[in-house]
N, C-alpha and C positions, 0 to 999 in steps of 0.2 A: 455253782457252772453246771451247762446242761450235759447230761451222763450218756443219754442214748439218744442217736442220733439215727433215719433212716437212709442206709446206702443202699445206690441201683447200678447195676451195672448194667450198661446196654452195649449189647452186642449185635455182628452180624446176624447171627442166627437165631439168640434168645436173651430176655429182659431178666433178671434176675433182682431180686430184693430181700432183704431184711432189717431188723432192729437192732443195732449195733451195740454196746456198751465203748462206747470210744475209750477207758480209760485200761480195758482191759482186752480188747478186741472179739471179746466172747458173742454170739450169734445168738441173740434173748429170745427170738422166735425162730420157725420154723421158714427157710428160706422158700420163696415164691416163682416162680418161672414162668411167663409167658413167651411162647414164639413171638420173635418179630417177624411185623407184620409184611408181605412182600406185596408191590413193590415198597420198599420203608420209605415212605415219604414222610414228610414232616409232619402233616395231617394225622396218619395213621400212625405212626409214630408216638406221638403224642399222646392222642386218646391210649394206647398202652403204658404210656408210664404214667396216665392220669388215674388209669384202671387198677395199677402197681399201688400209688397213692391211697387211693378208697379201699381197697385190698385190708391195709394195715390202718385205717381211719389215722390217717397222719396227715391231713391236708391240712393246709398252715406252719405247719411244725419243724423242726428243722431236716434239711434233706440234703444230701451231698448224692449227687452225679455224674457217674463216669460213663463217658457218649464218644464212640469211635469215630474221631475227628480230631484235626487239629483246631484248638480253642485258644484263642486269644480276644481278650476282653471279653469274654461271652460269644462269641460270635464263630462260627464253624468257617475252617477253610479248607476242609478237605472232604473228601466223600470216598475213600476206596472201596468201601464192601456196603454200604448205602445209599440212597440215591441221590442223583449231583444235585436236586435241586433244595440240597443240606448248604452246600456251599457258597456262604454269605448270610446263611442264617440266624439271625437271634437269638439264638437258643434261650442263653440266662435270662434276658428281657422277658421271653413268649413264658418260661418258664414258673417264674418268680409271679409273673401276671395273672395266670392261669391256675397253676398249680400250690406252688407256695412262696412269700416274699423272702421265706429263710432258706433258699436255697443256695448252694455252692456246685459249681460245675468245672470238670477238667476232663482230661481226655480219659480214656477206661483203660489204657496200660497204664499211665502214669499211676491212676487212683489202685490197679493192682502191688503196681510197684509201691507203691506209698504204705498200703498194708504189710505188703512182705516185709520191706524196712522197717515198719514198727513194730509188726506183732509176729513177723515171720524168722524166716530161716539168714534175713538180712541183718536181723537187729543188732549182731555182735560186728558189723561189717565196716565198722563209723571210719574206718581208714583208707578206705581199699577203693576203688572203681568196679561198680557193678551194673551188671547190664542184667535184666528179666525182658524175656521174649515172652509174649503168650502165643500160642500156638494153638489158633479155633479156624475161625471162617476166614482170617487172614494171620501176618503176624505184627503184634503190635510190640511196642517196647520202650521200656521205660530206663534210662542213663543216671546211675546215681555217682557223685565226687565226693567224698568226705561227709557221706549219709543226707547229703542236696541232691535234688532233683533237675535236673536239665530237662524242661519240659517242652511235649510236643514235638520228640526225636519220633520217625518212623522209616523203622530199618527193617520194615515189610517192604518199604519200597526202594530200598537199593537194588540197584543193577546188578543181574547177576546172568551169565550163560545168555542165554536168548531173550529174558524178561527181568521179572523182579524175584526180589526172594522167598516170599509167600506165594509165588507160583509152583515153588518144588517143595517149601519146609511148613508149609501152613497144614492144621490138619484136614482143611478142607482138599489140598494137592492130595493126602495123602485117600481118601476117600474116596475121591474123583477118578484117579489113577489106579484104583484096589488094589493096593498096594499093602504087603503085610510089614509090621513096625518093622522089621527086619530091612525089607529094602529101601524102605521109605528113609530110615534112619541114616544109610549113603547120601540125601541130597539133606538133610539135614544138619549132616556131620558138615559137609559143602559147604554150605551156606555160615554155620558157626565158625568154621575156620576163616570163612572171609570174612565177618565180623571181628573174629580174635583178632585177624590181620591188622584193621583198620584201629580199630580202639585198645588192644591189648589189655582189655578187664579183667581184675584178679579174679571174679567169678561173674558166673553167669547163671542165674536161678530161671529154668522152664516154668513156663506158668499156663493159665487155659485150662479146657477139660480136658484135656490128652494128658498133664503133669499126672496125674493118679495113673498114668498107664509108665508112667518113667521107667519100672523096672524093664518092662519089656522092649524099650530101646534104648536106655540111656550105657548099656553094658556094648554097645555099638561105636559108640562117639568117640574120638580120638583123643578129645580132650577131658574125659570121664573127671579127671582128677580136680579139678574147677567147675562142672557145673551139675549143679543139685536140683532136686526137682521143687516148686512153692513150695514151703510147708499149709500153708492159708489154702493150699488147691485150687477150686475154681471158685471160692470164696475172696479170693484175695481182692479183687473184683468193689465188693460190695463193702468187702472192710476198709481197705482204706477210700472211698469214696467219702463214707461214714466219719472217718478219721481226719481225711480230709478238710472236710464241713466244721469238725472240731476245731480246727486251728486257725482258720480263719475269724469262729464267732468269737474264739478267744481272744484273738488279736484286736478285734472291734472292742470287745470289752475291754480291753486294758487300753486302748488310745483313750476311751470315751468315760 
């Protein structure tokens, strides 16, 4: 059974990848990162993903891809922080045809959640409701009940105040408004309390690049007793995408 899979985490700002040991969650290579092309159209983003695969010499080998869209049956159904032309795009079919027929595709925040729940801070929370929020260009989310994923949630698009939650609590909103962590944490706290009121989770996991700065803003959150930073930090999506692919391939092997 394969133990090494290339995990690729596609985001609105950057595209990251590494070869992952899917038994341990360990990165077997240094992580590579390329800027997400702007505009983030299918042609340009696919070129960057292909560049990533070639850099690892991983063509036609097992790949897991986390992508910032609602993904159903391999098709993109949303495009909050990428070009609108992605909506309706058959991404999985295209990846299999152009890059590797051994590709598994899922939402990027779902991938990060899968990583954290298998190898990170959520590994021992199988009896709880756990919500992971990735705070980056937008807000991605992954919800788990008894360790099982509810795919394609979009809590960054929840109506909030005069817009949606990611307009206030995404890391991009902090940068755009030139806010320090303490001031930004006020908006983040309001968003987390809003989500908490709706779902009443047992644990929030904060992921994305800003998770490594958790000590700078976590102390200002009112629900701090049940909010923790992602243990895998910004590698959660890469690791989770690879592990999700491993689960799919393992299931296919069992059926055969």
